[in-house]
C-alpha positions in Angstrom: -2.7 -24.9 -11.9 -2.6 -21.4 -13.6 -5.5 -19.2 -12.7 -7.2 -17.3 -15.6 -7.7 -13.9 -13.3 -5.7 -12.6 -10.5 -6.7 -13.7 -6.9 -8.6 -11.2 -5.2 -6.2 -9.8 -2.5 -6.7 -10.8 1.2 -5.9 -7.5 2.9 -5.5 -9.2 6.3 -1.9 -11.1 5.0 -0.8 -7.4 4.3 -1.8 -6.1 7.6 -0.6 -9.3 9.5 2.7 -9.1 7.7 3.0 -5.3 8.5 2.3 -5.8 12.2 5.0 -8.7 12.2 7.4 -6.6 10.9 7.3 -3.9 13.5 7.9 -7.0 15.8 10.8 -8.4 14.2 12.8 -5.2 14.0 12.6 -4.7 17.9 13.5 -8.2 18.3 16.6 -7.8 15.8 17.6 -4.2 16.9 20.4 -5.4 19.0 21.6 -8.3 16.7 21.8 -6.1 13.9 23.7 -3.4 15.5 26.4 -6.1 16.7 26.3 -7.6 13.0 25.8 -10.9 14.5 23.0 -13.4 14.4 21.9 -13.6 18.0 23.3 -11.8 21.1 25.2 -13.9 23.2 24.0 -14.2 26.9 25.6 -11.6 29.0 25.2 -13.6 32.3 23.3 -10.8 34.3 19.8 -11.2 35.5 17.4 -9.8 33.1 15.7 -6.6 33.5 11.8 -6.4 33.8 11.7 -4.7 30.3 13.8 -7.8 29.0 11.3 -10.2 30.5 8.3 -8.4 28.8 10.4 -8.2 25.4 11.2 -12.1 25.7 7.4 -12.6 26.5 5.8 -10.4 23.9 8.4 -10.3 21.0 11.1 -12.5 20.7 10.3 -15.5 18.6 6.9 -14.3 18.5 6.9 -12.9 15.0 9.1 -14.9 12.7 6.8 -17.8 12.8 4.1 -15.2 11.3 6.3 -14.7 8.4 7.3 -18.1 7.9 3.6 -19.2 7.6 2.7 -16.4 5.3 5.8 -17.3 3.3 4.3 -20.9 2.7 0.9 -19.4 2.3 2.4 -17.1 -0.5 4.4 -19.8 -2.3 1.4 -21.7 -2.8 -0.6 -18.8 -4.1 2.4 -17.9 -6.4 2.2 -21.7 -7.8 -1.3 -21.3 -8.5 -0.8 -18.0 -10.5 2.3 -19.3 -12.5 1.3 -22.9 -13.0 5.0 -24.0 -13.3 7.7 -25.1 -10.8 10.5 -23.2 -12.8 9.1 -19.9 -11.6 9.3 -21.2 -7.8 12.7 -22.3 -8.5 14.1 -19.1 -9.9 12.1 -16.9 -7.2 14.0 -18.9 -4.5 17.4 -18.8 -6.0 16.8 -15.3 -6.4 16.1 -15.0 -2.6 19.1 -16.8 -1.8 21.4 -14.3 -3.7 19.6 -11.5 -1.7 20.2 -13.1 1.4 23.9 -14.0 0.8 24.4 -10.3 0.1 22.8 -9.3 3.0 24.7 -11.4 5.0 27.5 -9.3 4.1 26.1 -6.6 6.6 24.3 -8.7 9.1 25.2 -12.3 9.8 21.6 -13.1 11.2 20.0 -12.8 7.7 17.0 -15.0 7.5 16.6 -15.0 3.7 19.1 -17.5 2.8 17.2 -19.7 5.4 14.0 -19.4 3.8 15.5 -19.8 0.5 17.1 -23.0 1.3 14.1 -24.1 3.3 12.0 -23.4 0.4 14.3 -25.2 -2.4 14.4 -28.4 0.0 10.9 -28.7 1.3 8.3 -26.3 -0.3 9.3 -27.0 -3.6 9.3 -30.9 -3.8 5.6 -30.4 -1.6 4.1 -29.1 -4.7 3.9 -32.8 -6.0 2.5 -34.1 -3.2 -1.6 -34.2 -1.8 -2.7 -31.3 0.1 -3.4 -34.0 2.7 0.2 -35.1 3.0 1.4 -31.7 3.2 -0.8 -31.2 6.3 0.5 -33.9 8.2 3.8 -33.2 7.2 3.7 -29.9 8.5 2.4 -31.3 11.8 5.3 -33.9 11.9 8.0 -31.3 11.2 6.8 -28.9 13.8 6.5 -31.5 16.4 10.0 -32.8 15.4 11.5 -29.3 15.4 10.2 -28.8 19.0 11.7 -31.9 20.2 15.0 -30.9 18.6 14.8 -27.7 20.2 12.7 -25.1 18.3 14.3 -22.0 17.2 14.8 -21.5 13.4 14.1 -25.3 12.8 10.2 -24.5 12.8 10.5 -23.0 9.7 10.0 -25.9 7.3 7.1 -27.1 9.2 5.3 -23.6 9.1 6.1 -23.3 5.4 4.3 -26.6 5.0 1.4 -25.3 7.2 1.2 -22.1 5.6 0.8 -24.0 2.1 -1.7 -26.4 3.3 -3.8 -23.6 4.7 -4.1 -22.0 1.2 -4.9 -25.6 -0.5 -7.6 -26.0 1.9 -9.1 -22.7 1.1 -8.3 -20.9 4.4 -6.9 -18.2 2.8 -9.9 -17.4 0.8 -12.1 -17.3 4.0 -10.0 -15.4 6.3 -12.6 -12.2 6.0 -15.4 -14.6 6.1 -16.3 -14.3 10.0 -14.6 -13.1 13.1 -16.2 -15.8 15.1 -13.4 -18.9 14.3 -10.4 -16.7 14.8 -11.7 -15.5 17.8 -12.2 -19.0 19.2 -8.9 -20.0 17.9 -7.1 -17.1 19.5 -9.1 -17.5 22.8 -8.0 -21.4 22.9 -4.4 -20.4 21.8 -4.2 -17.8 24.7 -4.1 -20.2 27.4 -1.0 -22.2 26.3 0.4 -18.8 25.4 0.1 -17.7 28.8 1.4 -21.0 30.5 4.1 -21.5 28.2 5.2 -18.0 28.5 5.5 -18.5 32.2 7.2 -21.6 31.9 9.9 -20.3 29.4 11.3 -17.8 32.0 12.8 -20.7 34.1 13.4 -23.1 31.1 14.3 -22.2 27.8 12.8 -25.5 26.4 9.6 -23.8 26.2 10.6 -20.9 24.4 9.3 -21.8 20.8 6.5 -23.6 21.7 5.3 -20.2 23.8 6.4 -18.1 20.6 4.3 -20.1 18.2 1.3 -19.9 20.6 1.6 -16.3 20.8 2.0 -15.9 17.2 -1.5 -17.7 16.8 -2.8 -15.5 19.2 -1.5 -12.2 17.6 -2.9 -13.6 14.0 -6.3 -14.3 15.5 -6.5 -11.0 17.1 -5.6 -9.0 14.0 -8.3 -11.1 11.8 -10.9 -10.4 14.4 -9.8 -6.5 14.8 -10.2 -6.4 10.7 -13.7 -7.4 11.0 -14.5 -4.3 13.0 -14.3 -0.5 13.0 -10.6 -0.4 13.2 -10.1 -2.5 10.0 -9.4 1.1 7.8 -6.9 2.4 10.4 -5.0 -1.1 10.7 -5.0 -0.9 7.0 -3.3 2.4 6.8 -0.9 1.7 9.5 0.2 -1.7 8.7 -0.5 -2.4 5.1 2.3 -0.3 3.5 4.8 -2.1 5.7 3.5 -5.5 4.6 3.5 -4.6 1.1 7.1 -3.6 0.9 8.3 -5.9 3.7 11.4 -7.4 1.6 12.2 -3.8 0.9 12.0 -2.8 4.3 13.6 -6.0 5.8 16.7 -5.2 4.1 16.7 -1.3 4.3 16.0 -1.7 8.1 19.6 -3.4 8.7 21.1 -0.3 6.7 19.0 2.2 9.1 20.1 0.4 12.3 23.6 0.6 11.2 23.5 4.0 10.4 21.9 4.8 13.6 24.4 2.9 15.9 27.1 5.5 16.3 24.6 8.5 16.6 23.3 6.2 19.7 26.7 5.4 21.2 27.6 2.8 23.4 27.5 -1.1 22.7 24.3 -2.8 21.4 24.3 -5.1 24.1 24.2 -2.7 26.9 21.2 -0.3 25.2 18.2 -0.4 27.2 15.2 -1.6 26.3 13.9 2.2 25.9 16.8 2.6 23.5 15.9 -0.2 21.2 12.3 0.8 21.1 13.5 4.2 20.3 15.5 3.0 17.3 12.8 0.6 16.2 10.2 3.5 16.2 12.3 5.7 14.1 13.3 3.0 11.8 9.8 2.1 11.3 8.4 5.7 10.9 11.0 6.5 8.3 9.8 3.4 6.5 6.2 4.0 6.8 6.4 7.1 5.1 8.5 6.2 2.5 6.4 2.9 2.1 3.2 5.0 1.8 4.9 7.4 -0.7 6.2 5.0 -2.9 3.0 2.9 -3.2 1.2 5.7 -4.5 3.2 6.0 -7.6 4.3 2.2 -8.0 2.6 -1.3 -7.4 5.4 -2.7 -5.5 8.5 -2.0 -3.4 11.7 -1.4 -5.5 13.5 -4.8 -4.0 10.2 -6.7 -4.8 10.3 -5.3 -8.3 13.9 -6.6 -8.7 12.6 -10.1 -7.3 9.7 -9.9 -9.7 12.5 -9.3 -12.7 14.6 -12.2 -11.6 11.3 -14.5 -11.3 9.8 -13.5 -14.6 12.8 -12.3 -16.6 10.8 -13.0 -19.9 7.7 -11.2 -19.0 9.6 -8.0 -17.4 11.7 -7.8 -20.4 8.5 -7.5 -22.6 6.9 -5.2 -19.9 4.1 -7.4 -19.0 2.5 -6.3 -15.8 1.9 -9.2 -13.3 1.6 -6.9 -10.1 -0.5 -9.3 -8.4 2.7 -11.5 -8.0 4.7 -8.9 -6.7 4.8 -9.3 -2.9 7.3 -11.0 -0.9 5.2 -14.0 -0.3 3.5 -13.6 -3.6 0.1 -12.8 -2.4 -2.0 -11.0 -5.2 -4.5 -8.0 -5.1 -6.6 -8.2 -2.0 -10.1 -7.0 -0.7 -10.2 -4.9 2.5 -11.8 -7.3 5.0 -15.3 -6.6 5.6 -15.7 -3.7 3.2 -15.6 -5.4 0.0 -13.9 -2.5 -1.5 -11.0 -3.7 -3.8 -7.5 -2.5 -2.7 -4.8 -2.0 -5.0 -1.9 -4.3 -4.0 1.4 -3.6 -3.4 7.2 -10.0 5.9 9.6 -8.5 7.1 11.5 -11.7 7.5 13.6 -12.0 10.7 16.0 -14.2 12.6 14.6 -13.7 16.1 11.5 -12.0 15.7 
């Protein structure tokens, strides 16, 4: 399984991860400020802005991270060639998640680590065809049982299967396929989004369809003239997704007393303003940090736990340093090598 050289970096993954980080933070601002996992329904009629957030943001972004996590898991396995490394990585993630739960009960790292140990790690012994079928079955079962966070195992398996079938290596090959897939997914995304307003059973399915549209949209845009702008805007956040995920909780909690009032009563404009402030700070420090270092500080600690012997001997495996373990990447459509550097979320 072990590769003789680092896999070239698929820059689309960083850009999509960074974009998803923005949406997840918007969805998580209120829950973080109340330190609970999910906000209870307040019983009042939703505002127009809340309806748009539910249509465009809530449960639209964490599926993207779940998919990317599954993709990165298999990429790491290809690089490491041993399941011991995978187990150490997931156990270290579990520790980070448990520590994060001391600040916010809605942390998703513990869920990702547990699902990884129970689902992803055993899947490495299975043929890719079995993994692909299992991913579809798991997603179908999750939707039947009510969706929500239950879709994570299925998305993990789907991401792993996509890499094993070579999809990750062809993300920047053409804009035609993502354009077709995104166009097809747009129809159920709109229909299910409309239905979710009156029936919450459609909420998760609408989120999955919308997530597909978002991913395909960015894959298309990365083949056009906006690719460099999108990389500069979103890639620094995506490359330091774990660091930014954890520090966002600290920043939102720090801003809470300055904003005043109760988080449940914050307007959509207030939520967007807080998210914009946090993301602006994170973009600046992520950009500056990555000019000097190959990965974020928490990502580096995670790598130390994953490769304690190599880290102790100073061996640089920067291509394994991201939240999902995706390695050095090529800017889509340019052919230029880019030095490598999720936010994960509960509601996003």
